[in-house]
C-alpha positions as CSV (number, residue, x, y, z in Angstrom):
1,M,85.9,116.8,93.8
2,A,84.7,114.5,91.4
3,S,86.8,113.7,88.4
4,Q,86.1,111.2,85.4
5,D,88.9,108.6,86.5
6,W,86.3,108.3,89.1
7,F,84.6,105.1,87.0
8,D,87.9,103.5,87.4
9,K,88.3,103.7,91.1
10,D,86.6,101.6,93.8
11,F,87.3,103.6,96.7
12,Y,85.3,101.5,99.2
13,K,87.6,98.3,97.8
14,V,90.7,101.2,98.7
15,L,89.5,101.4,102.4
16,G,88.4,98.0,102.6
17,V,84.7,98.7,103.9
18,A,81.3,97.7,102.6
19,K,79.5,100.3,100.1
20,D,76.7,100.8,103.0
21,A,79.4,101.6,105.7
22,D,79.0,104.3,108.0
23,E,81.0,107.7,108.5
24,G,82.5,105.7,111.8
25,T,83.8,103.0,110.0
26,I,85.2,104.4,107.1
27,K,87.6,106.5,109.7
28,K,88.5,103.8,111.7
29,S,89.5,101.9,108.4
30,Y,91.1,104.7,107.4
31,R,93.7,105.7,110.4
32,K,94.1,102.1,110.5
33,L,95.4,101.9,106.8
34,A,97.4,105.5,107.2
35,R,99.3,104.7,109.9
36,Q,100.7,101.1,108.4
37,F,101.5,103.2,105.0
38,H,102.6,106.7,106.3
39,P,105.8,107.7,104.7
40,D,107.3,108.0,108.2
41,S,106.7,104.4,108.9
42,N,108.4,103.4,105.4
43,P,110.8,105.7,104.4
44,G,112.1,105.4,100.9
45,N,109.6,102.7,100.3
46,A,107.9,104.2,97.1
47,A,105.1,101.3,97.1
48,A,103.8,102.6,100.3
49,E,103.8,106.1,99.5
50,A,101.5,105.4,96.4
51,K,99.4,103.3,98.9
52,F,99.1,106.1,101.2
53,K,98.1,108.8,98.6
54,E,95.5,106.1,97.2
55,L,94.2,106.4,100.7
56,S,94.1,110.0,101.4
57,E,92.2,110.4,98.2
58,A,89.6,107.5,98.7
59,Y,89.1,109.3,102.0
60,S,88.7,112.6,100.8
61,V,85.9,111.5,99.0
62,L,84.2,109.3,101.3
63,S,84.1,111.1,104.0
64,D,82.6,114.2,102.9
65,S,78.4,113.3,102.3
66,S,78.3,115.2,98.9
67,Q,81.5,114.1,97.3
68,R,80.4,110.3,98.2
69,A,76.9,110.8,97.1
70,E,78.4,112.1,93.9
71,Y,81.3,109.7,93.4
72,D,78.3,106.6,94.5
73,Q,76.1,107.8,91.5
74,I,79.1,108.1,89.0
75,R,80.1,104.9,90.1
76,A,76.7,103.4,89.6
77,M,75.8,104.9,86.0
78,G,79.8,103.9,84.6
79,S,78.7,100.3,85.9
80,G,74.8,100.2,85.3
81,A,73.9,102.6,82.4
82,R,73.6,101.9,78.7
83,F,72.3,103.8,75.8
84,T,70.4,102.6,73.2
85,A,72.0,102.8,69.9
86,G,70.6,104.3,66.9
87,G,67.8,101.6,65.4
88,G,69.7,98.7,66.9
89,G,67.9,98.3,70.4
90,Q,71.0,96.5,71.8
91,G,72.5,98.4,74.9
92,G,75.6,99.9,74.6
93,G,78.2,101.7,77.2
94,F,80.2,104.7,76.9
95,E,82.7,103.0,74.9
96,D,79.7,102.6,72.4
97,V,78.9,105.9,72.4
98,F,82.4,107.5,72.0
99,G,83.2,104.8,69.6
100,M,80.9,106.7,67.2
101,F,84.0,109.2,66.7
102,N,85.6,106.4,65.0
103,Q,83.0,105.2,62.6
104,G,83.1,106.5,58.8
105,G,79.7,108.7,59.9
106,R,76.2,109.0,60.3
107,R,73.3,110.0,58.1
108,G,74.9,112.0,55.0
109,G,78.3,111.1,56.6
110,A,78.5,113.8,59.1
111,Q,80.5,113.1,61.9
112,P,79.0,113.8,65.1
113,G,80.2,116.1,67.8
114,F,80.0,116.6,71.5
115,E,76.7,118.3,71.4
116,D,75.2,115.7,69.6
117,I,76.3,113.2,71.8
118,F,75.5,114.9,75.0
119,S,72.2,115.8,73.9
120,M,71.5,112.1,73.7
121,F,71.4,112.3,77.8
122,G,68.9,114.5,77.7
123,G,66.3,112.7,75.7
124,G,65.9,115.0,73.4
125,Q,65.4,118.1,75.9
126,G,66.5,121.2,73.5
127,G,69.9,119.7,72.5
128,G,71.7,121.9,75.1
129,R,75.2,121.8,76.2
130,F,76.8,119.5,78.4
131,G,76.7,121.1,81.6
132,Q,73.1,122.6,81.5
133,P,70.2,122.2,83.0
134,G,68.6,119.0,81.8
135,Y,71.5,116.7,82.7
136,G,70.7,116.1,85.8
137,Q,73.2,118.9,87.3
138,T,74.1,122.0,88.2
139,T,76.4,124.7,86.5
140,G,79.9,124.6,86.5
141,G,83.0,122.6,84.2
142,F,83.5,119.2,83.4
143,R,84.3,117.4,86.6
144,G,83.1,113.8,85.8
145,F,79.7,114.6,84.9
146,G,80.1,118.2,85.4
147,G,78.9,119.9,88.7
148,P,79.9,123.5,90.9
149,T,83.2,124.8,90.1
150,P,85.2,124.5,93.3
151,G,87.0,127.9,94.7
152,R,90.8,128.7,94.4
153,D,93.1,127.8,96.7
154,V,94.7,130.6,98.9
155,T,98.4,131.0,99.7
156,A,100.2,132.9,102.7
157,T,102.7,132.6,104.9
158,T,103.1,133.6,109.1
159,T,106.1,133.8,111.0
160,V,106.1,132.2,114.6
161,D,108.7,132.3,117.7
162,F,110.7,129.4,118.3
163,L,108.9,128.3,121.4
164,T,105.3,128.9,119.7
165,A,106.4,126.2,116.9
166,T,107.6,123.8,119.8
167,K,104.9,124.2,122.0
168,G,102.1,124.7,119.5
169,D,99.3,128.1,119.8
170,T,96.6,129.7,117.9
171,V,97.4,132.7,115.6
172,R,95.1,135.3,114.0
173,L,95.3,135.7,110.8
174,Q,93.4,137.8,107.7
175,G,91.1,135.6,105.5
176,A,90.9,135.5,101.7
177,D,87.7,137.9,102.6
178,G,89.2,140.5,104.8
179,K,88.2,138.7,107.7
180,P,90.1,137.4,110.7
181,I,90.3,133.7,111.1
182,N,92.2,131.9,114.3
183,V,94.8,129.2,113.0
184,K,95.7,126.5,115.3
185,I,99.6,125.9,114.9
186,P,100.2,122.4,116.0
187,A,103.1,121.7,118.6
188,G,106.2,120.5,116.6
189,V,105.2,122.4,113.2
190,S,108.7,122.9,111.8
191,D,110.3,125.5,109.9
192,G,108.6,125.7,106.1
193,Q,105.8,123.5,107.1
194,K,102.5,123.8,105.2
195,I,99.1,123.8,106.7
196,K,95.9,123.8,105.1
197,L,92.9,125.1,106.3
198,R,89.8,123.5,104.3
199,G,87.5,125.8,102.9
200,R,88.9,128.8,103.8
201,G,90.0,130.2,100.5
202,Q,88.3,131.5,97.6
203,P,84.9,130.9,97.1
204,S,83.1,128.9,94.3
205,P,81.6,131.5,91.6
206,D,78.5,128.8,91.3
207,G,77.5,127.7,94.6
208,G,80.5,125.1,95.1
209,E,83.1,124.3,97.5
210,A,85.0,127.2,98.8
211,G,89.0,126.4,98.4
212,D,91.7,126.1,100.8
213,L,93.8,128.1,102.4
214,V,97.8,126.8,102.2
215,L,99.7,128.3,105.1
216,T,103.7,128.1,105.0
217,V,104.9,128.6,108.5
218,S,108.0,130.2,109.1
219,V,110.0,129.6,112.1
220,R,112.2,132.2,113.7
221,K,115.5,130.8,115.2
222,H,116.3,130.8,119.0
223,P,119.1,132.5,120.5
224,V,120.3,129.6,122.4
225,F,118.4,126.3,121.1
226,E,118.7,124.6,117.4
227,R,116.1,122.1,116.5
228,E,117.2,118.7,115.2
229,G,113.8,116.4,114.3
230,Q,112.3,115.7,117.7
231,N,115.4,116.7,119.3
232,L,116.7,120.1,120.8
233,R,120.6,120.8,120.5
234,V,122.5,123.4,123.1
235,T,125.8,124.4,123.5
236,V,127.0,124.8,126.9
237,P,130.9,126.3,128.1
238,I,132.8,124.5,131.2
239,T,135.6,125.6,132.6
240,F,139.0,123.6,132.2
241,T,138.4,122.8,136.6
242,E,135.2,120.9,135.6
243,A,136.2,119.0,132.5
244,A,139.2,117.9,134.5
245,L,137.8,117.1,137.9
246,G,134.2,116.8,137.0
247,A,131.3,118.6,138.0
248,T,127.4,119.2,138.4
249,I,125.9,122.0,136.2
250,E,123.0,123.6,135.3
251,V,121.5,123.8,131.8
252,P,118.7,125.8,130.3
253,T,115.7,123.6,128.8
254,L,113.3,125.7,126.0
255,G,110.3,127.3,128.3
256,G,111.5,125.7,131.9
257,D,113.7,125.4,134.3
258,P,117.5,124.5,134.1
259,V,118.0,120.8,135.1
260,K,121.3,119.5,136.4
261,L,124.0,117.5,134.7
262,R,126.9,115.7,135.7
263,I,130.3,116.3,133.8
264,A,132.3,113.2,134.2
265,P,135.8,113.9,135.0
266,G,138.1,113.9,132.0
267,T,135.3,115.5,130.1
268,S,136.8,116.2,126.4
269,S,135.3,119.8,124.8
270,G,132.8,118.9,122.5
271,K,131.3,115.9,124.1
272,V,127.2,115.6,123.6
273,M,125.3,114.4,126.8
274,R,121.7,113.6,126.8
275,V,118.7,114.6,129.1
276,K,115.8,112.3,128.0
277,D,112.3,113.7,127.2
278,R,113.2,117.9,127.2
279,G,113.1,118.1,123.3
280,V,109.9,119.0,120.7
281,S,106.4,116.9,121.9
282,S,104.5,116.5,119.4
283,S,102.0,113.9,117.8
284,K,105.2,111.9,117.1
285,G,106.4,111.7,120.8
286,T,108.7,113.9,123.0
287,G,112.7,114.1,122.0
288,D,115.3,114.8,123.8
289,L,117.7,117.7,124.8
290,L,121.3,117.0,123.6
291,V,124.0,119.0,125.3
292,R,127.4,119.7,123.9
293,V,129.8,121.1,126.6
294,E,132.8,123.1,125.4
295,V,136.1,123.9,127.5
296,A,135.9,127.7,128.2
297,V,139.5,128.7,127.8
298,P,140.2,132.2,130.2
299,S,141.5,134.9,127.9
300,R,143.4,136.4,131.0
301,L,145.6,134.6,133.5
302,T,147.0,136.3,136.8
303,H,150.9,135.8,137.3
304,A,150.3,133.0,140.0
305,Q,148.1,131.1,137.5
306,E,150.3,131.1,134.8
307,E,152.9,129.7,137.1
308,A,150.4,127.4,138.8
309,L,149.7,126.2,135.1
310,R,153.3,125.6,134.2
311,A,154.1,123.4,137.6
312,F,151.1,121.7,136.5
313,D,152.2,121.1,132.9
314,D,155.9,120.1,134.1
315,G,154.6,117.5,136.8
316,G,151.9,115.8,134.3
317,P,152.7,113.0,131.9
318,Q,154.5,114.4,128.7
319,E,151.9,113.3,126.0
320,N,151.6,115.1,122.8
321,P,147.3,115.1,122.3
322,R,148.2,115.2,118.4
323,A,150.6,112.5,117.9
324,D,147.8,109.7,117.0
325,L,146.3,112.5,114.6
326,L,150.1,113.1,113.1
327,S,150.6,109.5,112.6
328,K,147.0,108.4,110.8
329,A,147.7,111.7,108.4
330,A,151.1,110.4,107.8
331,S,150.3,106.9,107.3
332,A,147.5,108.0,104.8
333,Q,149.8,109.6,102.7
């Protein structure tokens, strides 16, 4: 959408392209610079974030043929158009025109109003209001030099299951006009993430661009897996014997067959092991599956098992596993 600050912004310079650059050249330059200054590649860098926003604004205008044409017209008018001051015969810019507000007045000492100033733009054609026919524009409010009023944005929410959010899918929603629309949920979408669908909002009241549909995605929790960025986490129980002697166990994966994982002898409860490339896949890459093992203590033992454990304890090294913890706590007091 055009805005009055277009006069001061050189979007071609921002994207590093010539004013006659074609659509492909503009897109290529934008993608290169966007990757360089994307906030994900520059965490905590406020200057890079500001540059990324500037690039996005420039590309949103130059990638749209109608907005680009309007931008070029406004820039041309701002840099080249001049208006003749009354009786002086010398060219004056916008500062000359609006500077009349600060002068002592004109004929009869009356201060000029907006209608008087903008009537100069129409060459004396009826003294119409700014935004009406006669000024080389359609109807609508002030958008740099007027133009059609954009439609309003519409917000909506949708809830998807954990697997859909991870793998991606297409869901059907009801649009602002009541008609169903298909929305592509990208792979790796996170809970609370917003997806903007351009032109799917409210229509313009006067022939302009429709608003956007801003969709907030809510992701249902999974009974087994948790997401941590691109990684998935799962907790897997193991027996005391498996932890002490070592074993090969099966671990579940999201949407796939279980994988085998080797448990080393002497593995402690709470140890985390990594299974490569079994996490979330998206445009950012593929994460891992982080497996946390917990030693499961049996709730019931037979008499023979109890005797065997006591014999094991009596025959093993007499160590207190909490001795180091108690020593550190005491020394810190």
